[in-house]
C-alpha positions as CSV (number, residue, x, y, z in Angstrom):
1,M,127.8,107.9,113.5
2,T,124.5,105.4,113.6
3,D,121.8,108.0,112.1
4,I,123.9,108.0,109.0
5,I,124.3,104.4,108.9
6,D,120.8,103.7,109.7
7,K,119.8,106.4,106.7
8,A,122.0,104.7,103.9
9,A,120.7,101.1,104.8
10,M,117.3,102.2,104.5
11,A,117.4,103.8,101.8
12,L,119.7,101.6,100.1
13,S,117.4,98.5,100.9
14,A,113.9,100.4,100.1
15,G,115.8,101.4,96.5
16,L,117.0,98.2,95.7
17,M,113.5,96.5,96.5
18,L,111.3,99.3,94.8
19,L,114.2,98.7,91.9
20,G,113.4,95.1,91.6
21,L,109.6,95.2,92.5
22,V,108.2,98.5,90.9
23,G,111.0,99.7,88.8
24,M,111.5,97.2,86.6
25,G,108.1,95.8,86.5
26,I,106.8,99.4,85.0
27,L,109.6,98.6,82.2
28,E,107.7,95.4,81.5
29,I,104.7,97.6,81.4
30,L,106.1,100.0,78.9
31,A,107.5,96.9,77.2
32,G,104.1,96.3,75.8
33,A,102.3,92.6,76.3
34,P,102.9,89.7,76.5
35,Y,103.7,89.7,80.4
36,S,105.2,86.3,81.0
37,P,108.4,86.1,83.2
38,V,109.0,83.2,80.9
39,P,109.8,82.8,77.1
40,I,106.6,81.8,74.9
41,T,107.1,79.6,72.4
42,N,104.3,78.2,69.9
43,E,103.5,74.3,68.9
44,A,106.6,74.3,66.8
45,G,109.0,75.0,69.9
46,E,109.9,78.6,68.6
47,V,110.5,81.4,70.9
48,M,107.7,83.8,70.4
49,A,108.4,86.1,73.1
50,T,111.2,86.8,75.8
51,P,110.6,89.2,78.9
52,L,112.9,92.6,78.7
53,I,114.1,91.5,82.3
54,S,115.0,88.0,83.1
55,P,113.3,86.8,86.1
56,Q,116.7,85.7,88.5
57,I,117.5,89.6,87.7
58,R,114.8,91.1,89.3
59,T,114.8,88.3,92.1
60,G,118.1,89.4,92.4
61,V,117.9,92.9,92.9
62,V,115.1,91.9,95.6
63,L,117.1,89.9,97.3
64,A,119.6,92.5,97.3
65,G,117.7,94.5,99.3
66,I,116.6,92.0,101.7
67,A,120.1,91.5,102.7
68,V,121.2,94.8,103.4
69,L,117.9,94.7,105.8
70,G,119.3,91.8,107.5
71,L,123.1,93.3,107.8
72,Y,121.6,96.3,109.3
73,A,120.1,94.2,111.5
74,A,123.0,92.1,112.6
75,Y,124.4,95.6,112.8
76,K,121.7,96.7,115.4
77,V,122.3,93.7,117.5
78,V,125.6,94.1,117.9
79,T,126.3,97.5,118.9
80,P,125.5,99.3,121.8
81,L,122.3,101.4,122.2
82,A,123.1,105.3,122.9
83,D,121.5,105.3,126.2
84,D,122.5,102.3,127.4
85,A,126.4,103.7,126.9
86,K,125.8,106.8,129.2
87,A,123.7,105.5,131.3
88,G,125.3,103.6,134.6
89,Q,123.9,101.7,136.8
90,E,124.4,103.1,140.7
91,T,124.9,100.9,143.6
92,V,124.1,102.3,147.0
93,A,127.0,101.9,149.6
94,D,126.2,100.7,153.2
């Protein structure tokens, strides 16, 4: 059971972080210049260019991946290890 949870947590967290960093970054590059996380304005204050994907969305996806890792770490701290559950402590009688 824990193997399934381990693999699912690692895959989900890695997928979210890769999507937020690499995947959306590649989409920004393919969308073309300018490569700015904020809207670019001219001297009159008109918005000339905006990012394809909002930085808040990208940050949220990456933070969701980190949150999954945090929940996974909390799960591993709370659940006993399989080796500890099987092995008991022997006491020698006098």
